[in-house]
Structures are given as structure tokens and as C-alpha cells.
N, C-alpha and C positions, 0 to 999 in steps of 0.2 A: 959682816954687818950690812944690813939693808940701808940703801941710800936712795933718796929722791933729791934730784938737783934741778932747780928751776933756772931758767935763763931767758933773756929777751926783753926784760924790762928796760925802762928808760924814760926820757923826757920827750913828749910829743905834743904838738899843738892840737887844740880842739879840732875835731873832724879828721884827725889823722888815724893811722893804724899801727898796731904792733902785733907781733906774734910771739907768744910765750911758749916755751918748751919745757917739758919735764922728762927727765931721763931717770930710769930706775935701774938699780943694780942689785943682784943677789936675791931677786924674787922672780917668780913666774908671773910676769906682769899681766899676761892675758887672762889670768884668773881673778884679777882685781877690778872692782869698780874704782874709777878714778874721778876725783872731784877737784875743781878749782874753787878755792875760797879767796876772799879778800877781806882785809881789815883796813878801814880808813881811820885817820886820827880821830879819837874821841867817839868812835862808833863800834858797835859789836861786829864780830866776824859774820860775814855773809857768804852763803853758798851761791856761787855764780853759775856753775855749769857742772854737769855730771855726764859721764859716759860709762856704760856698762861693759861687761866683758864681751858682749856680742854687738857693741857699738850703738846701742840705743842711747839717745841723748835727752837731756832735760836742761832747761835754762831758767834762771831767775827772770821775772817779768821785766826787771830793769835793764836786761841786756838782750832780750829776745830780738832777733832780727839784726843784731849788730855783732854779736859774738858767735863763734863757731868752735866747738870742741871736737877733736878728732884724735885717733890713735893709730899708731903703727906698732903692732905687737911684735913684729920681727925685730925692729930696732929698740923695743922697750921704751917707746916714746909716746907722750901725749902732748897735744898742742892746744893752744887757745888763741885763735885768730880773733883779734879785736879791731873792729872797724868803727868809723864814726864816733871816735872817742870823745867823751865829754869830761869837763873838769870833775864832775862827781864820780868818775871812774878812778880817780886818783886813790891809790891804796897800795898796800903790800899784798901781793898775790901769792897764794900758797897752793902747792900741789899736795893732794892727799890720796893715798891708795888704801882701800879697805876691802877685806875679804871676809864675808860672812859675819861681820861684826867682831871677829876675833883678832884678826891681824890688821893693824892700823899704823900707817907710816906717813910722816910729814916731811916736806922739804923745808928749807931754811927761809924761803920767801924771796921774791924779787919785787923791787919798787917800780911802780908805774906812776908817772906824774904827767897829768894832762894840763897844760898851761900855755898861755900865749906870752 
């Protein structure tokens, strides 16, 4: 059974940093586009960052210059480095792996709370 497991969430003060990790099992991870989404209370799910199989990246305007997505295909890991965090970044963050629109997998999510 394919699994994506996120980790690294927590409580951080405004201006702080967190690094989220997503580890995949039972898939050839380097064939997948990997996305980080987030869902804040009362809001729709938002695509935060994307990394292609050849490590091209794309970001939501709301996080450009603050967040960095990266991947380590040897370790089957994708990371989301989040700097200069703001209260509006508070959400559950989800890792998603997608291949050709046919194979689509989600993690269980990790809570990020930015508060003083």
C-alpha cells in the first residue's frame, strides 16, 4: 500500500521557520510531481508549492520568497522549508504525489500553527 507521511509541523512564533518533510513508500517517487497543499480553518484547500520529477518548482504568490520546496529522490523525500512564517500560514499541510493525472496519493497532513 502506497503511503505518504508528513512530519515537521508544530507551533512557531511569527517570523519563525519550520521544515516539513514528506516520505513516500511503495512508489517510484522520482516519477511523481509532488505538491504541498494547505487547508486553513474555514478556507478552501490551497496549492502552496509544486516540484516536478526533474525538480522544477512553482509557488503560490502568498509564499514566494519565503517557502522552498525540494526533493531527495534517493531518500524518497520532499521537503518544504518555510521561513518568515505569518499567522495566515496556519493550516494543515498535506503532501500530494501525482503521476500523469492517473496515480494520486495523499498524506494525512501535519498541523502548522503560527502564533505568539
